[in-house]
N, C-alpha and C positions, 0 to 999 in steps of 0.2 A: 626889438621887434619880438612879438609874441610867436612861439612855436606852437601853433594849434594842435599838431599830431603829438607832440611831447605832452601838452595839457591833457588831451583826449586819453592817453596812455593809463592815467590815474596814478602816476608815480608819486610816492609820499615824498614831499620836501619839507624842509623847516627853514629854509632860506629865501623865501619869496621877499623881494624887496617891495617897498610901497609903491614904487613906480610900476612893477610889474603887476601888482594886485589892481592898482588903478586902471591899467591897460585892461585887464580882464573885465572888471568891473563896468567899464565904458564900451565894450563890445556891443554891436548891434544886439538888440534884445532877443532876436530869433536866434542868432548864433550863440548868444551867451547860454540861453536856456537849453538848447539842443547840446551844447557842449556839457553843460552841468548834469543833464539827464543820462548822457552817454557815459560819463565818469561814474555817477550814481550807480548805475546798474552793473557795473564792474563789481561792486562790493554789496549791494542791497538788491532785494526782489523788487520788480518794477511795480508790483501790485499791492504790496504791503505796508501798512501803516501801523507803527508802534503808538499803542493807546496808553498813556499814563494818567494816573490821577494824583492830583496834589491836594493835600489835606493841611489847612492850618491847624496845627496842635496847640500852638499857644499865640494868641492874637493881640496885636496892638502893643502900645506902651514901649515901643523901641527907642533906645536912647540915640540911634544914628539920625542923621539929618537928611537922608536921601530925597532930593527934591521931587521924585516922582511917587513916593510911598506913603499910602494913607495911614500906614501903621507907625509912622514915626510920632514919638511923643512932642515933637517940635511944633507939628501942626494940628489945626482944629479940624477933623473930618468927622465923616459919619460911622467912623469905625469905633466900637466900643472895646476896650481892652478885655481879654477873657484869659484866664489861667490856663495852665496846661491841663489838656484832657486826660482822663482816665486811660489806662491801657485798654481796659474792656471796650470803651467807646472807639478808641482808635482801631482796634481788631475788627469791630463791626463794620466800621468804614471800609476797611481794607477787603473784607468779604464781599461787601456790597460792590466795590471796585472790580475785584476779580470777576464776578457774576456779570457785571456789564462789559466785559471783554478787555479790561486792563491787564497788562503784563508786567507793568512797573507801577509802584506805589511809593509817592513821594511825601515825606511829612516836613512841613515847614514851621519853624518857631521864630518869633520875632524878638530874637535876641542879638545884642551886639555880639555876644560870645555866650555859649552854654555855661551855667554856673558849674566849677568843677568840684567833683567829688560830693554832689549833692544828691538828695532824694530826687530832685527833679531830672537830673541827668541819669540817674539809675532808672528812672521811670521810662526815659526815652530809650535806653538800652533794652529794657524789658519789652517795650512794644516793638522795637525792632526785631527781636528774636521771634516774637510771636507771630508778627506779619511775615517773616521770612519763611517760617514753618508753614505757612499757607501755600508756598510755592511761587511767590512773587518776588520779583526783583525789588529791593529795598533801596530808595534814595532818601537822603536827608539833606535838609538846607537849614542850618542852626546859627549861622553867622561865622564870626572867625573861630578857628579851633587850631589848638597846637599840637604837638606830636603826641602827647599822652592821649588826648581826647580822641585823636582820629585813630590811633591803635585800638582803643576802646570800642568805637563804632564799628571798625573793621572786624573786631574780634566778634562783636554781637550779630553780624551778617549783613552790615550795610554795604551794598554793591556798589553804589555810586554816591558821591558827595557833590551838592551843586554849591557853586560860588561864583557868581558871575562877575566879569569886569567892567560890565555895564557900558562903557565908551572907551575912547582913546585916552592915553594918559594925558594928553594935552587938554582935553575938556573936562577930564574928571572932577577938578576942583570946582568946576561951575555947577556941578550936580551934588556932590558930597564932600564934606570938609571934616567930618567927625572920624574918619579913618583913610589912610593913604591908598595909594594905588599897589604900593608895595606890601602892605598889610594883606591886601587880596592875593598878591602872587605867593606871599608867604604861606597862606592858607592852603593854596592848591598844592604847594610843595609838601606840606605836612600830609594832605591827601594821598598824593603819590607815594610818598614815603611808607605810608601804612598798607600800601596795596590796594586801596580802593580806586575804582575808575573816577575820571572827572567829567562833571557836567559844568560846561562853562560857556557862556555866551555874552549877549549884551541886549541892550535896548536901543531901538532906533525911534526918531521922531521926537526927540528931547530938545530939539533946537540946535543940535549939532549939524556941522557941514559935513559934505561927502568926505572931505578928508580925515574926519574924525571917524567915519565909519571904515574908511580904508585902514586908519590906523588901529582901530579895534581887531579887524580881520588880521592885520599884520602880527599884532601881539598874539592873538590866538594861534596863528600858523606857528609862531616861534615857540610854543610850548611843545617839549618833546618829552614823551609822544604827545600827539595832539589829543585834545579832550575827546572821550568816546562819544560825548553826547554835546551838541552845540545848540542851546535854545537861542533862538532870534524872536525877540519881543517887540511888539509895536505898542508904543506909549499907549496906557490907558489913562486918560486925563481924569483927575479926581478932584472935585471940589474942596477947597481948603489946602491944597499942595500948592508949591510955587509954579508947578507946571499946568496949573488948571485951564490957562488960556493959550497954551501953546498951539500954534497953527497946525493943521493937519499935514502930515507927510504924504507926499506923492507915492501911491501904493507900488509904483514900478521900482521905487527906491528899495522897499523891503524885498520885492522879488529879486532885484539885482544883488542885495546883500547876502540873500539866501543861496542864489546860484554861485556867487563867487565863493562862500564859505565851502560849498560842495567840491568846488573844483580844487581849492588849495588845501582842502582837509578830507581827501576822497575817502577816508575810513571812518570818518565820524558821521553819526547820525544826527543830521540837523533837523532840530525841533521847531515846528511852527507853534510858538507859544502865546504869550498875552495877546489881546487885541483882535482875536478872531471875530468877536461881536461886532466889531467896526468894519469888518470886511465882507464883502458879498460872496456868495458861493463860487462866483467865477474867479474872483480874486484868490480865494483859498486854494481853487484847483490850479491855478497860475503858479502859486507857491509849490504846490506839489510837483507840477511840471518841472519846476526850477530845481528840486531835489530834496525838499522837505519830505522827510519819511517817518515823523513823529509829531504827536499832537498831546496836549493835556485835555482829558475829556472831563466831563461833569459840568454843572451849571454854575461854578465858581472856582477861581484860581486864587487861593488864599482869600482875599477880600473882594477880588474884582470879578465881574460877571463874565461868564464862559458860555458857549453853547452847551447845551445839555447832550446826553449820549443818545437819545432819540434823533436830535438833529443831526448829529455826527453820523449815524449809521444810515440816515436817509441820504445824506450826502455822499457817503462812501458807496451806497448801492447806485447812485447816479453815475458815479465816476467809475464804476467797476474795481473799487479797490476793497481791501479787506483787512482786519485787525490782524497784526502780527501776534500768533499765538505762542504760549509758554511751550517750549518743546518738551517732549518726554524725558529727555536727558537733563533738562533743567529741573524738571519736576523730581526725578530720581536724586538729584544733587540737592535739592531743597528738603527731601524726605530722609535722605540718608545722610551724606558726607556732612551736609551743614546741621543736620539734627545732632550729630555727635560734636562739631565745632560749637554749637550753641550750647550744649549741656557743659562742655568745657568752659566756655567763655562766662557762663553764669556763675560758675563757682569762683573764677579769676576776679570777676568785677566786684563780686559780695566781699571777697576778701579784702580787696583795696578800699571800697567804701566803708565797711564796718570793722 
């Protein structure tokens, strides 16, 4: 039987059983949302939403066969493969993101793994350093990485690395067969070892059962420490992918997933990620009420549509919410300590690569 007072305390635990998580997930929606918001406000401001911008710096041609992904080379979609963007173009996009209120800038590349000791990886590291010097948190999602690559990214100034588990271990092979669940866990281990924060979540609406959403949440909860950021994505169905005809998920299942994540990982910032264009303003507001405190802004998430900054700011105004600002201390860190670290890391990775 659930101890609701204990849950409301926001105590951090890594040992929730699947049965406990299911019991939380199945609470009456009013009680579930109230509990999630109560826990959320112990660690986060009630009216602040972190705005992040996600830029595809290398698009399409990926060797993985993720059934939801239009960038996979296994499927014929409308996505055209594009090579790695120049550092200058990435930095300009980061400046625009900051001007539009983003405090985190995420760079995504459609690689199975980034090429080691290559001009391309060096270019990514250079882009990271220049974006970090703008005072933005830098996040990257580049596929599987090993210990060496993780340490190079951390030294360049990457704050967080995104690598989603996507779904439960049981349902995983129905979605992806070109890499294993353990491969994903190994990448997360390398990220932690290098000192970067972990951004890790999943996708709902891929034909999974409720038990699979519970399984995903249980696996995320077992990561110690919990991911600092937990993106919850709603499947965006793309023509040409195996999931193009997947039936719509009841939006309340999305809300329940977010609320449960907030309760069992109280110090994690849960991000309302892909799929917002399919959601009404009321549905998004319900997700915020359930504890989501971060969104991706801009008109595109890698290759899929996303509400633009103007629409997001209008919604925030209606809801009385505001973007999370980069604090003065973070700016000083970016301009001072990390500037020194960046200069040091420049010479380090140039020595390795040359």
